[in-house]
Structures are given as structure tokens and as C-alpha cells.
N, C-alpha and C positions, 0 to 999 in steps of 0.2 A: 563354476567361482573357480577351479584351481586352473581352469583353461585361460580364464580372465588375466591372471597375474602372470601365468607360466610364458604364455605366448610372445608377448613384448619383451621380456626378459631373455628369452632365447633368441628371438630376432637381435636383439642389441649383441647377444655373445658373438653370434654368428658374424656380424657386422665387424666387431672388434677382432675377431680371429684372423677375417679375410683381410682387413685392412690396415694393419700397424706399419709403420714406417718409422726408421730411423729419424728423429730431428738432426738435421746437419749441425746446428748450434749446440744442442745439449748433449746429442748422443744418445739421448733416450729414445723410447717407442712412442709414437705419436699415433693417434686415430686419425687416418685421414682415407678419405674415398676417391683421391686423385693422384694417378702417378706423376712423375716428373715429366714425363713426355707430354701428357696432357695438360700439364700446368703451363709448359712452353707454348703448346700450341693453342691455349686458352688464350694467352696473355699476346700471342700474335694477333691473333682474332680481335681482340679488345682494342689492342693498340690502333689498329687501323681505324676503327670506329672513332676513338677518341681523336684521331688528327682528323676525321673529317668533320665531326663535329666541333671541336674547339679550334683546330689549325694550329700547326707550329708558328712561333713568332719568327718575323722575317728579318733575322738579323744574324746571319753565317757565323759570322766572328764571336757572336754572344752563344750562339750554340755549340761551338766547339769549344770553348771555353766552359762552359757547364758540362759538356761530355768529359773534358779532361779532367775537371776537378772530380765528377763522379767516377771516374775509371780509376784514379789513384785510390780510392777509397775500395772499391769494389775489390782491386788487387790483393787486398789484405784482408778481405772479410772470409766469412766460413762457406761463401758458394763462389770460388773462382771460377767456376767452369761455365757458368752462366754467359750469355752475350748481351750484356746489358748495355740498355739504351736510354740515356738520360735527356728529356726533352723539355725546353721552355715551349710552354702553351701560349697562344694570345687570348688570356683572359685577365679581367681586372681584379678577379678574387684574390685575397690573401689566403693563397692555400698551396699545398702538395700533396701529391699522392701515389701510389703506386699500384701496379698490376702483377699478377703471378708471372712467373718467367721473366723477371729483369727488367720491367719497364717501369720507369719514375718520371715522374713529372713535376714541374714546378711551374706555376703561373706567373707570368711577369708582374701582375698585382701584388705579390709576394718580393719579388726581387725588388723591387721600390722601396721596400721597408728595411730592407738587411743593409749591413753598413761595412762588410768585409768578407773577403774569403772565406776565412774562417767559418762564418756564419753561414755561408751559403754551403759550404762542406757540411756544417750541424746537420742543414736541414735533409741535404742529401743521404747522409749517413743516417738520420734517423727512418727514412723510409727505405734505404737500402736494407736496415735491420728488419722491416716487416717482411722484406722478401726473403733475406736469409734464413730466418725463423718460421717461414712458411705460414705467416699469419692468416692471410687470405685464403689459403687452403685448408686451414683448420677451422676457419670460422665458416667456411662451405661444406664442410663435412657435418660440423656440429647441427648447423641450419637443416643440412640434408636428412641428418638421423633424427631430429627431433620432427621434419615434416612426415618422415614415413611413420615414427612413433603415434604421431597425432592422428594420421588415417588409419591405423591399426587398432586404437580406443575407439574413436569414433564410429567404425564399423562394427565392433563388437556388439551383439544384440544384449539390452539391458541396460547398458552402461549411461547412465544419466549424466550430463556433464563433463563427459570425458574431455570433450575438445576444449572445453575452459581450463580444465585442469594441464592439459599440454600447454596450451598458452602460456600458464602461468610458468611453467618449468620453462620453457622456451624464451621468455623475457627474463627470467632469473640467469638462464646461463649466458645469453648475449651481455646482460648488463655486468655479470659478475666476471668477465675476463677483458673486458673493455679497457679499463685502466691497467691491467696487467700486461697486457699486449703492448700498450702504449709505453708504459715503463721500460718494458723488455727492449722495444725498439730504441727508447733512448740510451739503455744500458749499452747495447749492441753499436749504436751509433758513436756514443762517446768512446768506445774501444777502438772503431775503427779510426775515429778522428785521430787517438793517440799513436796507433800503430802507423799511422801517415804523415805524422809529424805535427798535427795542428792541435792546438788546447782543448782538449776535452771540455774545460769550461765554457768554449763557444757555444756548447749546447744549451746552458743557462740564457746566455745573451739573446739566442733565439726565441726561448720560451717567454722571456722578458718582453720582448718585440709583441708576440702573440698575447701576452695577458694583457699589456698596454691597450691594444686593439680592442679586447675585450671590455676593459674599463672604459674608454673612448665610447663605444658604442653603447655603453648601460646607459652613461650621461645623457649621451644625444637623445637615446630611446626615452629616456624621463621627460628631456625637454619638448619631445616631439609626440609624446603620448602614445607611445606604441611599444611592443615587445623587444627587447634585445636580441640581436642576433650573433651571438658571440662563436666565435670559430674553434677555438681550440677547447675550452670549456672543461679539461681535465683537473685543472688545480683550482681548487675553491680560494685557496691563499694565494698569495703572490709566489713564484718558485724560489725566492731568496728563503722564504718560510718553511719549503716542502723539504723534510728531513729525508725522505726516501730518495728523492731528486737528485739532493745534495751527497748522498751517499754513493749513489750510481756514478756521478760525475768523479768523486775523489776516487772511487775505484778503478777506475781506467786510468789512471796514470801508472799504475803496473806495466800497463802495455807499451809505454813510450819506449821508442827504440833511440840508441844514442847515435846522433849523427844525423837523424832524420826531422829536427825541430824547423818547423816553418814560421814566418812572421804571419799575424793575421792578415796581410795582405788588403787592408783597406783601400790604398791608393791603387792599385792595381783594380780592384772589385768597382771602385767607383769611376775609374775611365771606362770600363767595359760597360755600366748601365747609364752613363752619358748620353742623353739623348732616346733613353727608354721612353715609349709610349706609356702615359700615365692617365688612368680611367677608361674611359671608353676609346675604341679604336676608329679609325676614319670608317671601317667597314662596319661597324656598329652605327656610327652616327655620333656627333657630338654635341653636347648640350651646352651653351653659353647662356647663364641666367636662365630666364624661362623661354629662351628660344632654342630650336632644334635644327641641326643643319647635316645633311646628309649627300655627301657628293655622288656618289653611287647612284643613289635614287633621284638625284637632282631634284631635290626637296628642302623647303624650308617652312616652318610653322611656328607659331607663336602661342605659347600657354597663358593663363592667367598669370598676372604678378602674384608673386608670393607662393605660389603651388609647388609642391614637389614633385618631381618628373623622375619616374623609374623606367630606364631603358632596359627591357626586357627581350628575349629572343626574336619573340614574335608581335611585340607589340610595344607601344607605350602608355604608360598608365601614370595621369597625374592626381593629384589628390590636394585638397584646400589646407589652409593650416588648421581648421579645426578637424579635418580627418572626417569630413560627414558628407563625401560624395567622391566622385570621383569623374574623370573624363580618359577615355581609351581610345588610342589611334592604331590602326593595323591597315594592313594593305593587303588585299585579295585580287586573285585573278577575275578579270571581266570578259564578258562577251558581248561585244557591242551590238549584237542581234536581240541581247535581252536589254531592255529599258532601265534604267537606275531604280526606279520603282520596282519593277518585277523581281531584279536582284536581292534588293532589301528583303522582300518579303519572302522569297525563296531561301536566301542564305539564312536568315535568323528565324523564319517559320514566324512573324509577325501576323497579329490578326488585330482586327478592333482600331485600326489607325486614326489618329487625329492631328490638326494643326500640320494638314499636309500642304506642300508646295513644291511645284517643280522649280528649279533655280540654274542660273550660269553663273560661273566664276572663273575670270581670266580665260574665257574661250572653253572651260569644261563644263558638260552637262553634267546635273546633279539633281538630288531630290531628298527631301526631308520631310520626317514625320516623327509623332510621338506613338508609342504603343506599350500597353503593358505587358511586362516580363517578369517572370519569376525569378528572384536573385537571391543570393545569399542573406539579404535583408528582408526578404517578402518579396511579395507582388509590387514593384514600383514602375510607373511612368517612364519610361526611357526615352531620351531626344536621340533620333539616329540622323547622320547627314552621310551620303555618299556622292562623291566626284568621279566621273570617269576620266582618265586621262590614259591615253593611249589602249593598252589592253590590261589597265590596271584598275582597280576599284579603291579609291582613298576613302576610309571610312572612319567617321568619327562618332564615337557612342557617349553619353554621359548620363548620370543619374544621382541622385541626392538620396541620404537616410533619412531627411526629416520628412515624416509624414503628414505633418501640418503644414508644409511649404512645398511640394513634390515638384514645383519648377523652381526652385531655389536658384540652381545654377545653368537655367536654361539659356541665358544671354551669353554666359561663359561658354557655353559648349558652340554655340553658334559664332561667335567671335573666334572662337579657336579653329573652325572650320573656314571661316573667312580670311584667315592669315594663311592658307596654303599658297605657296609660289614655288615656282622654280629658282634656283641659285642664282642671283646676279653677278656680275664681275666681282663686285666689292665684297660678294659673299662666301666666296671661293676658299678665300684664306681663312674665314672663321669656320670651315668644314674640318680644317686640319687640327689633328688630335692633339692634346697637350704632351709636354715630355719633361722627363726630368733633366735638370742641366746642374752641373756640380759648379759652384762658385767657391772663392775665398773670401771668409769673412774678415772683417776688419773691427777695430776696436769699437767700433757705434752699430755693429751689426746686432740686432734684434729681431725675434721670431715676432713682436707685434709691427715694426716696421714692415718687414719683409710681407706680412699678411696684407697690408696696406695696397701694395701693389700687386699680389697674387693674381693669378688668373683662376683660382681655387674657388668655387662657390661658395662654400658651406663650411663654418669657421675654419678659416685658411690657417690663424694660427697654431690651433690644435692639430691640424695635419701637417704642419711643416715640423712640429715638435715630434710627432709619431714617425714621419720620414727619417728624423736624425736621431732617433731613440734617446729623445730628451723630453719626453711627455711626463708629466703634465705641465712641468715649469722649468724647465732646463732652458741657457742660453748659449748661444755658438760662442765658443772662446776665439779670440782674435789670432787670424791666420790659419784656422781649421778649414777644410773642404767642408761644404754642407750642401745639401739638395736643395734645390729650389724646384718648382714647377712653372714652364712658359708653354 
């Protein structure tokens, strides 16, 4: 009985004694299980993976601009000795993140919604705060200790439910300091902004952008009958009403240095993002209405009118307005020695095939069948269609949730498959990605009017307001530079 409580306590005590390090921000001792050399090594390793998976955005001038702004903040930070790398990654998400050792990223999707150099600096400063305070290292250490403790408790004879107790402790620990770390990153970021000459209140503007994104998604989710996918989620109220955050911003003013005040740099920033890819890139393929075009794959297809299409890294998924079914498209490697039917059976483990048919389409050999499959909705009949094109297998699969009408969307699946074709000359331009363009508003400019001409597919008026930080009801001032999408 004594051993049961003594051993974990002794283990943690030994870990603490062996693993205390001085926090570069607070000067106090932190419990960490990673040296600074290891932190840098891990950062380099993960940086290479990020670049392979996401890729750096192909705009050298923009990359240089972001690196320059980030470096100006890093030069007044608590860890000036790190070799910081600030990278714009080629992703449409409204996101920024940091890795150990000084690797900081901002996705082009977030750049589209910022409106000044000071706001860009605020994002980079916040992520810089995570690095200087070693948040990822501290989280790693807390997680590792909990895992060790869990293993010790679970392996101790006669301890019923120890695994559950440790899981509860781990959950409480992580949830307990998530907001504290974010608030500390805001505090540090605001300090770095002030030291570099930017207005610390730019931090509030950025959080407003993120909060408006959250409010927009909540509204859209309600209309579409789905769960919202809030990015920021740290503030249950609008940031203007968050007293702790306002105190953090106000406290940063003491770090201002005379002679270093900078303008917000709105015009310079907009010049740098004029032409920025908005939404899917050419590499990911471009959706226009219910049509999809991919230049690199030399492919076009059409989904049913009114269906929502999600472009995932390894497949396209379309869902009907009632969200009671789906059509999925993917590309797999084909072996011309294996007939299309054998390919489907082997790849997906199909049995009890029905409605079978060998087909040809635009010179491609193909096959279609229906087979029962275990899905998250239970066992459902799934319609499969495959076409061979060169060394590729173009695969369509579709099903419905409706048990009473299991073939409800069968014709839509087949029609989508029949729409496969190579890009024609007139369609090459349709495969170009959409881009941010900066224009000058006139006295008659309104977001409703701009939305009528916009290439944005869904809720163009709301999206244009979000892009220009005027959601939900603002309007452009005459003569102001505003962002549209072309």
C-alpha cells in the first residue's frame, strides 16, 4: 500500500530534480525534458516535414517580406540567439503555428484576411511568444510525465481504474494551461510589437478577425445543419469584452521605445498580397460551382447541382443539401494487367456484387457495381465506378443514409462518373486559382454589389466583408483600398 503511493511520487520528484531549466521569459525554473539543442534539432526535423507536406508558397517577395517583419520582432524578443525562420505555407486555412527551435509559419489563407503590416506582425509576434516561452517543450514534458505516470499506475498490481484516473489527470492538465499559454503568447507578442514600434492594439484587431471567422462559421453551420469548425475558440466573448486580454495589451505600452513608432503599414501590406491565391491552389484543383478542374491531373468532372464539395488532400467528397449521402472521388494506382473489376474487388475487398456492368467512357475502360459495405452509418449498399486512364484508376463511390431508399443517389453517382473528361482548351483557364485583388472603392461601391459579380461560390457578400474586416454589416468607404477575389 505504501509502495503504491510512494513510487509514483518518488519518480516525479526524481524527474523534477533532473529536468529543471530556466525559462528565458520569466527567469524561473520550468520542468522540461528537452534540452535547447534537442529543441533545435526537433524543430529542424519537423520543419522539413512541414515543407514536404504543405509546401512553401511560391512568392519569393512575399516570403522575404514576412521574414523581414518576423526578424524585426525576434530581434527584440527574449530568445534572440535562435535562427528564426518565418515561412508562408501554401494552405487555404486561416491558421498560423510554431515549432520548437524558432520555426514559425503562417498560411496564405490567414494572410488573405489580414489588413495591415501591423496585423501580420501581431500574428508573428504571438507565435514568437510560444517559441520564446518554450510552450511546445513544456507541453511535451507535461505529456511525457503523464504518460510515464500512467504506465506506472497501470502496471501496479491490484490498482483498479488507475488508467482512468491518470487519463482524467492528463486531461485536466492540458485543458488547464491551454488558455494560459495562449494569453502568455498574446502578452509576449504585444511586448515585442511595442519594442519593434508597432501598436500592441494590433493584437486585438487580429483576434477580432479570428472571432469574426468563428461567428461566420457558426452561422453557416447552422444553415447547413453541421457542427461549426471554429479556429480560434479561446474567447467565449468578443475580444473587445475580454478584460484579461485588454489588460495584456495595455501593459505592453510600457515597452514602447521613443523613435521606433511605425505606421500600421496597410498600403504596403495590401501591395504584397495583391495577387495572393485565395482558396484552392492550382496544385489542389479548383472548384467552380459544381464543377472541378485540375490542370496537373488533366481532369474535369461535374458533381450534382447544389451539392457541397470538400477538397481533401487525398479525395473529393460531395454531400447533398440534406446531408443524407455522399459521393467520393479518388485516384489510385492502376495495373493494366488487372481488369477494372478485379481492381475494385481487390482494392476494396468487395463481396456479393450486384448491378455489375463493364463500361467504356471517352476511350477509358471501366466497370461499375453495387456492393454492401460496413460504413459509419452501418451496412449500406455502395455504388462503385472505376475507369482506367493510363496508369491511373479513377474511382467514384457513393451511398445514402436513407435505409428505406438505399439507391436514392445512384443516378447522381453514375452521372458524376460519366462527367469525367480531360481538360479542353476552353477549360484550361477555369483551372486557374482565384486570387486576391486590391481595388479602390467608389462612392457607389457596396459588398452586395461586389458579391453579384464575385467568383466566390458561397455567401460572397459575407466573405468579402470578412476579407476586409467589416463583418457582419460594414461597407467600404469611398476611396478606400479593398480586397476582392477574381
